[in-house]
C-alpha positions in Angstrom: 0.0 0.1 0.1 0.9 3.4 -0.7 1.1 5.9 2.0 -0.7 9.3 1.3 0.3 12.5 2.1 -1.2 16.0 2.1 0.1 19.7 1.3 -0.4 21.8 4.4 1.1 25.0 2.9 3.4 26.3 0.2 6.2 28.4 1.7 7.2 31.7 0.0 10.6 31.5 -1.8 13.4 32.9 0.0 15.7 33.1 -3.0 15.7 32.7 -6.7 18.2 32.9 -9.7 16.3 34.1 -12.6 17.1 34.9 -16.1 15.3 35.9 -19.4 14.5 32.7 -21.2 16.4 31.9 -24.1 14.9 33.1 -27.6 13.0 35.8 -28.5 10.1 35.3 -25.9 10.2 37.8 -23.1 9.6 35.2 -20.0 11.4 34.7 -16.7 13.1 31.4 -16.2 13.9 30.4 -12.7 17.0 28.2 -12.7 17.4 27.8 -9.0 15.4 28.9 -5.9 15.4 28.6 -2.2 19.3 28.5 -2.1 21.7 30.0 0.6 24.6 30.3 -1.4 25.4 30.3 -5.3 28.7 28.9 -6.4 29.7 31.0 -9.5 32.0 28.3 -11.1 34.4 29.8 -13.7 37.4 28.1 -15.1 41.0 29.6 -14.8 41.9 28.4 -18.2 41.2 29.9 -21.5 37.6 30.0 -20.9 37.7 32.7 -18.1 35.6 35.8 -19.1 35.3 38.6 -16.9 32.2 40.2 -18.9 30.3 36.9 -18.5 31.3 36.8 -14.8 29.7 40.3 -14.5 26.4 39.0 -15.9 26.4 36.2 -13.2 27.4 38.6 -10.6 24.3 40.7 -11.5 21.8 38.2 -11.4 23.2 36.5 -8.4 23.2 39.6 -6.4 19.6 40.2 -7.2 18.6 36.6 -6.4 18.6 37.2 -2.7 21.4 34.2 -2.2 24.9 34.9 -1.3 27.3 34.5 -4.6 30.7 33.0 -4.1 33.2 33.0 -7.2 34.6 29.6 -7.4 37.7 29.6 -9.9 38.2 26.0 -10.9 41.4 24.3 -12.8 44.0 26.4 -11.1 46.3 23.4 -12.1 46.0 24.6 -15.9 46.5 28.1 -15.1 50.3 29.6 -15.1 49.2 32.9 -13.9 46.7 32.1 -11.1 47.5 35.5 -9.2 47.2 37.6 -12.0 43.9 36.0 -13.0 42.9 36.5 -9.3 43.5 40.2 -9.4 41.5 40.5 -12.8 38.4 38.7 -11.0 39.0 40.8 -7.8 38.4 44.0 -10.3 34.8 43.0 -11.1 34.1 41.0 -8.1 33.5 44.2 -5.7 33.9 42.4 -2.2 32.3 38.9 -3.0 34.4 36.1 -1.8 36.8 34.4 -4.3 38.0 30.6 -3.9 40.5 29.3 -6.2 40.7 25.5 -6.3 41.8 22.5 -8.3 40.1 19.2 -8.0 42.6 17.3 -9.6 45.2 18.4 -7.1 42.7 18.8 -4.3 43.7 22.3 -3.6 41.5 25.1 -2.1 38.4 22.9 -1.5 38.5 23.1 2.1 37.6 27.0 1.5 34.2 25.9 0.3 33.3 23.9 3.4 32.0 26.8 5.5 29.2 27.2 2.8 28.3 23.5 2.8 27.1 23.3 6.3 24.2 20.8 7.2 20.8 22.0 5.9 22.1 24.7 3.6 21.5 24.6 0.0 24.2 25.6 -2.6 23.6 26.0 -6.4 26.4 25.5 -9.0 26.1 28.2 -11.8 28.4 28.7 -14.7 29.0 27.8 -18.3 29.4 24.5 -19.8 32.7 22.7 -19.1 33.8 24.8 -16.5 34.1 21.7 -13.8 30.7 21.8 -12.0 30.3 18.2 -12.4 34.0 17.4 -11.5 33.3 19.4 -8.1 30.0 17.8 -7.7 31.7 14.1 -7.8 34.4 15.2 -5.5 32.4 16.6 -3.0 29.8 13.7 -3.0 32.6 11.1 -2.9 31.6 9.2 -5.8 31.1 9.7 -9.6 27.5 10.5 -9.5 27.9 13.1 -12.7 29.3 12.2 -16.0 32.3 14.2 -16.8 34.5 14.6 -19.9 38.1 15.8 -20.6 39.3 19.0 -21.9 39.2 19.7 -25.6 42.5 19.8 -27.0 41.6 22.4 -29.7 40.7 25.3 -27.4 41.6 23.8 -24.1 37.8 24.3 -22.9 35.8 21.9 -21.0 33.2 19.8 -22.6 29.4 20.3 -22.1 28.2 17.3 -19.9 25.2 18.3 -17.5 21.9 18.3 -19.5 19.5 18.7 -16.5 19.3 20.1 -13.0 19.8 17.6 -10.1 19.5 18.1 -6.3 22.2 16.1 -4.8 22.4 15.6 -0.7 26.2 15.6 0.3 27.4 13.4 3.0 27.7 16.2 5.4 24.3 16.9 4.9 24.2 20.0 2.7 22.3 20.0 -0.6 23.9 20.7 -3.7 21.9 21.7 -7.1 24.1 21.0 -10.1 22.8 22.8 -13.2 23.4 22.6 -16.8 25.8 25.0 -18.4 24.2 28.2 -19.8 25.2 29.5 -23.0 23.1 32.2 -23.0 22.5 34.6 -20.1 20.3 37.2 -20.6 19.3 39.6 -17.5 16.1 39.8 -15.8 14.8 42.6 -13.7 18.0 43.4 -12.5 18.6 47.3 -12.6 18.9 47.7 -8.6 21.6 45.1 -8.8 23.3 46.8 -11.9 23.4 50.1 -10.1 25.0 48.1 -7.1 27.5 46.1 -8.8 28.7 49.3 -11.0 28.7 51.7 -8.0 31.8 52.9 -9.1 30.6 54.3 -12.3 27.4 55.3 -10.6 29.2 57.3 -8.1 31.8 59.1 -10.6 28.5 60.0 -12.5 27.4 62.2 -9.9 30.5 64.5 -10.3 29.7 65.2 -13.9 29.4 68.5 -15.3 25.9 67.8 -17.0 23.2 66.0 -15.1 22.3 64.1 -18.3 25.6 63.2 -19.1 26.0 60.4 -21.5 29.6 59.9 -20.7 30.7 59.9 -24.3 32.2 63.3 -25.5 30.7 65.7 -22.9 33.2 68.3 -21.3 33.6 67.8 -17.6 32.6 63.9 -17.6 33.9 62.4 -14.4 33.5 58.9 -15.9 35.7 59.8 -19.1 38.4 61.1 -16.4 38.3 57.8 -14.6 38.9 55.9 -17.7 41.8 58.5 -18.9 43.2 58.1 -15.4 43.5 54.3 -15.5 41.1 53.7 -12.4 38.3 52.4 -14.6 38.7 50.2 -17.5 37.1 50.8 -20.8 36.0 47.2 -21.1 34.1 47.4 -17.8 32.5 50.7 -18.9 31.3 49.3 -22.1 29.9 46.2 -20.4 28.0 48.7 -18.1 26.6 50.7 -21.1 25.7 47.1 -22.8 23.8 45.9 -19.6 21.9 49.3 -19.3 20.8 48.8 -23.0 19.7 45.4 -22.6 17.7 46.3 -19.6 16.0 49.1 -21.3 14.9 46.7 -24.3 13.8 44.1 -21.7 11.7 46.9 -20.1 10.3 47.9 -23.4 9.5 44.3 -24.4 7.8 43.6 -20.9 5.7 46.8 -21.5 4.4 45.8 -25.0 3.6 42.2 -23.6 1.9 43.8 -20.8 -0.1 46.2 -23.2 -1.1 43.3 -25.5 -2.5 41.0 -22.4 -4.3 44.1 -21.1 -6.1 44.6 -24.5 -6.8 40.8 -24.7 -8.3 40.8 -21.2 -10.5 43.7 -22.3 -11.7 41.8 -25.4 -12.9 38.7 -23.4 -14.7 41.3 -21.0 -16.6 42.8 -24.0 -17.2 39.6 -25.6 -18.7 38.0 -22.3 -21.0 41.3 -21.9 -22.2 41.0 -25.6 -23.0 37.5 -24.9 -24.9 38.0 -21.9 -27.0 40.9 -23.5 -28.2 38.4 -26.2 
C-alpha cells in the first residue's frame, strides 16, 4: 500500500536565480530557488571571461542568495595570481575561492558554505568543472564528466538537467546545466549596486544628463583616462543598461497586449449576456 500525503502549505521563496528565457520570448526562467549560496563556477584556463562573470554576479546579487566565485582548474593556469586580480576587479568584495579538484587544492575553503541543512547551487557555463566538483564533494562519480578539448583548452558540456544532490555532510547541492545564453531579468537595482564605481563617478559629471561619451567635464571619462576604470568595464556597463532598457520595453508591450486581450474577453462576455 502507498502511504498518502497532503500539502499543508506552500512556503514563499526565500531566493531565486532568474534569467530571461532563451530566444525571443520575454519570460522569466527560474534556474534555482530557495538556495542559501550560489557558487559561480568559472574556469581559470582560457575560458575565463570577466564580462560573462559580471552578468552572473548581477543576477546572483538580485537573487537573494549569497554569491561566491569559485575559480576551478587552477592546475591548468600558469598565472593564478594575475587572474585572481582580474576577477577581484569585478567582484567588488564577493568571496573568491581558487581550487583544483585534480590536485585537491583550495576545496577546504568551500566547506563553510556546505553546512548541514544549507543549499548551494552551482552555476556557470558549460565545461567549467561543475560536475567534477560535485563528484568530488559527493565522494563518488554521480555526474558524468568529460575531458578538456585539445583544440581550445575548454571543458566539454556534460550536465543536461538540474539535479538536487545531498552531500555526506548534510548540505544540499544543486548542479545545473551550463548556460550558453545568460540574459538579464529585472536586475536594474543590482546593476546600480555592482557598478557603483561608475554610478558614483557619474554624480560628479558637469552635466546631469551626461551620456559619458564626449561631454566636457565628464567624471566617468576622467576615470577612464586616469586608468582607475577600464574601458572594457564601462562598455560592459553600457551594454547591460541597454539590455535592461530593451527588456523593459518588451515587457511593457507584452503587458499592454495582455491587457487588450483581457478587455476583449470582457467585452465579448458582456455582449453574450445581452443576447
